[in-house]
C-alpha positions in Angstrom: -32.6 -54.1 22.8 -31.8 -51.9 25.8 -29.0 -54.4 26.8 -27.5 -54.1 23.3 -27.7 -50.4 23.4 -26.0 -50.3 26.8 -23.2 -52.6 25.6 -22.7 -50.4 22.5 -22.6 -47.3 24.6 -20.1 -48.9 27.0 -17.9 -49.9 24.0 -18.0 -46.4 22.7 -17.1 -45.1 26.1 -14.1 -47.4 26.3 -13.0 -46.3 22.8 -13.3 -42.7 23.8 -11.3 -43.3 27.0 -8.8 -45.3 25.1 -8.4 -42.5 22.5 -7.9 -39.9 25.2 -5.4 -42.1 27.0 -3.5 -42.6 23.8 -3.4 -38.9 23.2 -2.4 -38.2 26.7 0.4 -40.7 26.4 1.6 -39.2 23.2 1.8 -35.8 24.8 3.7 -37.2 27.8 6.2 -38.5 25.3 6.7 -35.2 23.6 8.8 -33.6 26.3 10.9 -36.7 26.7 11.5 -36.7 22.9 12.4 -33.0 23.0 14.9 -33.7 25.7 16.5 -36.4 23.5 17.1 -33.6 21.0 18.7 -31.3 23.5 22.2 -31.5 22.1 21.0 -30.9 18.6 19.0 -27.9 19.6 21.8 -26.5 21.7 24.2 -26.6 18.8 21.7 -24.7 16.7 21.2 -22.1 19.4 24.9 -21.5 19.8 25.4 -21.0 16.0 22.5 -18.6 15.9 23.7 -16.7 18.9 27.2 -16.3 17.5 25.9 -14.7 14.2 23.3 -12.1 15.3 21.8 -10.0 12.5 19.6 -6.9 12.7 16.1 -6.4 11.4 15.8 -7.2 7.7 19.5 -8.2 7.5 19.1 -11.8 8.8 20.7 -13.4 5.7 22.9 -16.0 7.4 20.2 -16.7 10.0 17.7 -17.3 7.3 20.1 -19.6 5.4 20.8 -21.6 8.6 17.0 -22.1 9.1 16.5 -23.1 5.5 19.3 -25.6 5.6 17.9 -27.1 8.7 14.4 -27.4 7.2 15.8 -29.0 4.1 17.6 -31.6 6.3 14.4 -32.3 8.1 12.5 -32.7 4.8 10.2 -29.8 5.5 9.0 -27.8 2.5 9.1 -24.0 2.8 8.6 -20.8 0.9 11.1 -17.9 0.9 11.4 -15.0 1.0 8.7 -13.4 3.0 8.7 -9.9 4.7 11.7 -8.6 2.8 14.4 -11.1 1.9 14.8 -13.2 5.0 11.4 -14.5 6.1 10.4 -18.1 5.8 7.1 -19.9 5.8 7.2 -23.7 6.2 4.5 -26.4 6.4 4.1 -29.8 8.0 1.1 -31.9 7.2 -1.7 -31.0 4.8 -5.3 -29.9 4.7 -7.3 -28.0 7.3 -7.3 -26.9 9.9 -4.1 -24.9 9.8 -2.4 -23.5 12.9 0.7 -21.3 12.7 3.7 -21.4 15.1 5.8 -18.2 15.0 9.3 -17.2 15.9 11.2 -13.9 15.5 14.7 -14.1 14.0 16.4 -10.7 14.4 18.9 -9.4 16.9 19.6 -6.1 18.7 22.3 -3.4 18.3 23.9 -4.2 21.7 27.5 -5.0 22.5 27.5 -8.4 24.3 29.2 -8.6 27.7 28.6 -12.3 28.3 31.8 -14.3 28.1 30.9 -17.6 26.5 32.5 -19.6 23.6 29.4 -18.8 21.4 29.5 -15.1 22.2 28.5 -12.8 19.4 31.0 -12.5 16.6 29.3 -9.4 15.2 30.6 -6.3 16.9 27.8 -4.3 18.5 25.1 -6.9 17.7 23.6 -9.4 20.1 20.7 -11.8 20.6 19.7 -10.0 23.8 16.0 -10.7 23.5 16.2 -14.5 23.2 15.2 -14.7 19.5 18.0 -17.3 19.0 16.2 -19.5 21.6 12.8 -18.9 19.9 14.2 -20.0 16.6 15.7 -23.1 18.2 12.5 -24.0 19.9 10.5 -23.7 16.7 13.1 -25.8 14.8 12.9 -28.4 17.6 9.1 -28.4 17.3 9.4 -28.8 13.6 11.5 -31.9 14.1 9.0 -33.4 16.6 6.0 -32.6 14.4 7.7 -33.9 11.2 8.0 -37.3 13.0 4.2 -37.2 13.5 3.3 -35.8 10.1 1.4 -38.8 8.9 -0.9 -38.6 11.9 -1.5 -34.9 11.8 -5.2 -34.1 11.0 -4.3 -30.7 9.5 -1.4 -28.4 8.7 1.2 -26.8 11.0 2.5 -23.5 9.4 6.0 -22.5 10.7 6.6 -18.7 10.6 10.2 -17.5 10.8 9.6 -13.8 11.0 12.2 -11.0 10.5 12.3 -7.6 12.1 10.4 -7.9 15.3 12.6 -5.3 16.9 10.9 -2.2 15.6 10.6 -3.3 12.0 7.1 -4.7 12.1 8.0 -7.8 10.3 4.8 -9.4 11.6 2.7 -6.9 9.8 4.5 -7.7 6.5 3.9 -11.4 7.0 0.2 -10.8 7.4 0.1 -8.4 4.4 1.9 -11.0 2.2 -0.6 -13.7 3.0 1.4 -15.9 5.4 -1.7 -16.4 7.5 -4.0 -17.3 4.6 -6.2 -20.2 5.6 -4.7 -20.2 9.1 -7.2 -20.6 11.9 -4.9 -19.8 14.9 -1.4 -18.7 15.8 0.9 -19.3 18.7 4.2 -17.6 19.8 6.6 -18.1 22.7 8.9 -15.5 24.3 11.5 -16.4 26.9 10.8 -14.4 30.0 13.4 -13.5 32.7 10.8 -12.2 35.2 9.4 -15.8 35.6 11.2 -18.6 37.3 12.7 -21.1 34.9 10.4 -23.7 33.6 7.2 -21.7 34.3 4.7 -21.4 31.4 2.6 -18.2 31.7 -0.1 -16.6 29.6 -3.4 -14.8 30.0 -6.7 -14.1 28.3 -6.9 -10.7 26.7 -4.1 -8.1 26.6 -0.8 -9.6 27.5 1.5 -6.9 26.0 1.1 -3.2 25.5 0.7 -1.0 22.4 3.9 1.0 21.8 5.4 3.6 19.5 8.6 5.6 19.4 8.8 9.4 19.1 11.6 11.8 18.1 11.5 15.5 18.9 13.7 18.4 17.8 13.3 21.5 19.9 14.4 24.5 17.9 15.5 27.7 19.8 18.1 30.4 19.3 21.6 29.7 20.6 23.8 32.1 22.5 26.3 32.7 25.3 25.6 31.1 28.7 26.2 34.5 30.3 23.5 36.2 28.3 20.5 33.7 28.2 18.1 36.7 27.8 19.4 37.1 24.2 18.7 33.4 23.4 15.7 31.2 23.2 17.0 28.3 25.3 15.9 24.9 23.9 17.5 23.1 26.8 15.1 24.7 29.2 12.2 24.1 26.8 13.2 20.5 26.4 13.5 20.0 30.1 10.1 21.4 30.6 8.7 19.0 28.0 10.2 16.0 29.8 8.5 17.1 33.0 5.2 17.9 31.4 5.0 14.5 29.6 5.0 12.7 33.0 1.8 14.5 34.0 0.0 12.7 31.1 0.3 9.4 33.1 0.1 10.8 36.7 -2.8 13.2 36.0 -4.6 12.1 32.8 -4.5 8.3 33.0 -7.0 6.5 35.2 -5.3 4.9 38.2 -6.9 1.6 37.2 -5.4 1.8 33.8 -1.8 1.6 32.7 0.3 3.8 30.5 3.9 4.8 30.2 5.6 7.8 28.6 9.4 7.5 28.8 12.0 10.0 27.5 15.2 8.0 27.0 17.1 10.4 24.7 18.2 14.0 25.6 20.9 15.3 23.3 22.0 19.0 23.3 24.9 18.4 20.9 26.8 21.2 22.8 30.5 21.0 22.8 31.1 23.7 25.4 29.8 24.4 28.9 29.2 28.1 28.1 27.2 27.7 24.9 23.4 27.6 24.7 22.7 25.3 21.7 20.3 26.1 18.8 18.4 22.9 19.2 17.9 19.9 21.4 16.9 16.4 20.4 14.6 14.2 22.5 13.4 10.6 22.0 11.3 8.1 23.8 8.3 5.7 23.8 4.6 5.8 24.5 2.8 2.7 25.8 -0.7 1.7 26.8 -2.8 -1.4 27.2 -5.8 -0.5 24.9 -5.9 1.0 21.4 -8.2 3.8 22.5 -5.9 4.8 25.4 -2.9 4.5 23.1 -4.4 6.8 20.4 -5.5 9.4 23.0 -2.0 9.4 24.7 -0.2 9.9 21.4 -2.4 12.9 20.6 -1.8 14.4 24.0 2.0 13.8 23.7 1.9 15.9 20.5 -0.1 18.7 22.2 2.1 18.9 25.2 5.4 18.9 23.2 4.3 21.6 20.8 2.6 23.7 23.4 5.4 23.6 25.9 8.0 24.4 23.3 5.9 27.4 22.2 5.4 28.6 25.7 9.2 28.9 26.0 9.6 30.8 22.7 10.8 27.7 20.9 9.4 25.4 18.2 9.1 21.6 18.3 9.2 19.1 15.5 7.6 15.8 16.4 7.8 12.5 14.4 6.6 9.0 15.2 8.1 5.7 14.0 6.7 4.3 10.8 5.3 1.3 12.6 3.4 1.6 15.8 2.7 -1.8 17.5 -0.8 -2.4 18.8 -1.6 -4.3 22.0 -1.1 -8.1 21.9 -4.5 -9.6 22.7 -4.8 -13.3 23.4 -8.0 -15.1 22.4 -9.7 -17.1 25.2 -10.0 -20.3 23.2 -6.3 -20.3 22.3 -5.2 -19.5 25.8 -7.2 -22.5 26.9 -5.4 -24.6 24.4 -2.0 -23.4 25.7 -2.8 -24.0 29.3 -4.0 -27.6 28.6 -1.1 -28.2 26.3 1.3 -27.0 29.0 -0.4 -29.1 31.7 0.0 -32.2 29.5 3.8 -31.7 29.6 4.6 -30.5 33.1 3.0 -30.2 36.6 -0.1 -28.1 36.5 1.2 -25.6 39.1 4.0 -24.7 36.7 1.5 -23.6 34.1 0.1 -20.2 35.1 -2.7 -17.9 34.0 -0.9 -14.6 34.6 -2.7 -11.9 36.5 -1.2 -8.8 34.8 0.0 -7.9 31.3 3.4 -6.4 30.7 4.1 -2.9 29.3 6.6 -4.3 26.8 5.3 -4.6 23.2 5.5 -7.2 20.4 4.7 -7.2 16.7 3.0 -10.6 17.3 0.1 -8.2 17.8 -0.4 -8.0 14.1 -0.7 -11.8 13.8 -3.1 -12.0 16.8 -5.2 -9.2 15.2 -5.5 -11.2 12.0 -6.4 -14.6 13.5 -7.1 -15.9 17.1 -3.8 -16.1 18.8 -2.0 -16.8 22.0 1.4 -15.4 23.1 3.1 -17.4 25.8 5.9 -16.5 28.2 8.4 -19.2 29.2 10.3 -18.5 32.4 14.1 -18.6 32.3 15.1 -17.0 35.6 17.8 -19.4 36.9 20.7 -18.2 39.0 22.6 -21.4 38.6 22.5 -21.0 34.8 23.5 -17.3 35.0 20.1 -16.4 33.5 19.3 -13.5 35.8 19.6 -10.4 33.6 16.8 -8.7 31.8 16.0 -8.7 28.1 17.7 -6.0 26.0 20.7 -5.8 28.3 24.3 -6.7 27.4 24.4 -9.4 30.0 21.2 -11.2 29.1 21.8 -15.0 29.1 19.5 -17.8 28.1 18.8 -20.8 30.3 19.4 -23.5 27.7 17.8 -26.2 29.8 14.4 -24.8 28.7 14.9 -25.2 25.0 13.2 -28.7 25.0 10.2 -27.4 27.0 9.7 -24.6 24.4 9.9 -27.0 21.5 7.5 -29.4 23.3 5.1 -26.7 24.1 4.8 -25.5 20.5 4.2 -29.2 19.5 1.6 -29.8 22.2 -0.2 -26.6 21.3 -0.6 -27.7 17.7 -1.8 -31.2 18.7 -4.2 -29.9 21.3 -5.6 -27.4 18.7 -6.2 -30.3 16.3 -7.9 -32.3 19.0 -10.2 -29.4 19.8 -11.1 -28.9 16.2 -11.9 -32.5 15.7 -14.1 -32.6 18.8 -15.8 -29.4 17.6 -16.5 -31.0 14.2 -18.0 -34.1 15.9 -20.3 -32.0 18.0 -21.5 -30.1 14.9 -22.1 -33.5 13.1 -24.2 -34.7 16.0 -26.3 -31.6 15.9 
């Protein structure tokens, strides 16, 4: 009997090893298959880049995505989050994992001279969203080819209005994550060398909000400032006072940023003290508690400083503050293992520090366990050396296949983990 049991156990072990080997081989093929679709993806990326559209105005972009999904035979629902969002599905049943991309562009005049340069004056894909869409469509093609073998459903989220419009929040509110167990997103990242995959457990991106201030005073002649209530001096004092909130009220071991990026007097002459001055900027922090406290102190400092100068300040915040993007440990583990199945382990990194940039992926990761991943694109030979949100930002297109493959491998690894978890529970 003991010999039979030993033989049976050995057979099971061989099956398990064989199963793992088959899965490993499949993942190894994913990147190769993604590279075989490089030209297809590059053409999509160029078309998207040439027709950038701002938040909630992504009509042509949405149409291109829908046409591509139709050609791939992938069903979808539209519209979501306004008139341009799309939710597509591959596979059936549970579990369900969502893969997300943003689809909007920025109000920036492009300075990169390429044949696929933006045709929309003053609009540009300067944050890589055209690449993100291309990667997700590439993953869609790879996953569709495996649909019959998928032990669950992959939900593809094409989300409008990441750039300040909180499109991610609308997706959640409209039920796009209903029944979804996890979500993954990718962002191209110029600070990382090209081909590096980076993510981290916990907070990876900061909470952020935008503020606008009007400082009201009393205008007058520059030669007689004593007869005026100078809003320029008051506004200048406000800018300086706000910096103390970080240097003197934020723990040295914490991170927060208050930046005033707009200072507009509206004055048309050098000898006129204006009636009012407009300020604008952002507040950022890595925790919700720190963020809420900082916002309240910004209000107190602005109103108090204006009053001390005999002026009055009107403060308003954006309609949509973004919370911190917090990665779930289990999903980060999925991403790291998925990445290591595609490329050398040393190119898949657990990042030490978060960034103070913000993302509305935070709304999705608050709703279900999520992981947001950075894909390095810093490559001097490809001209990809400029930062996000700049007119000279340029994508390293050689990384499109890796992004598509990573999305695909994350979904497959998630399914494997879920199946293993179900087996463990069954044994218990």
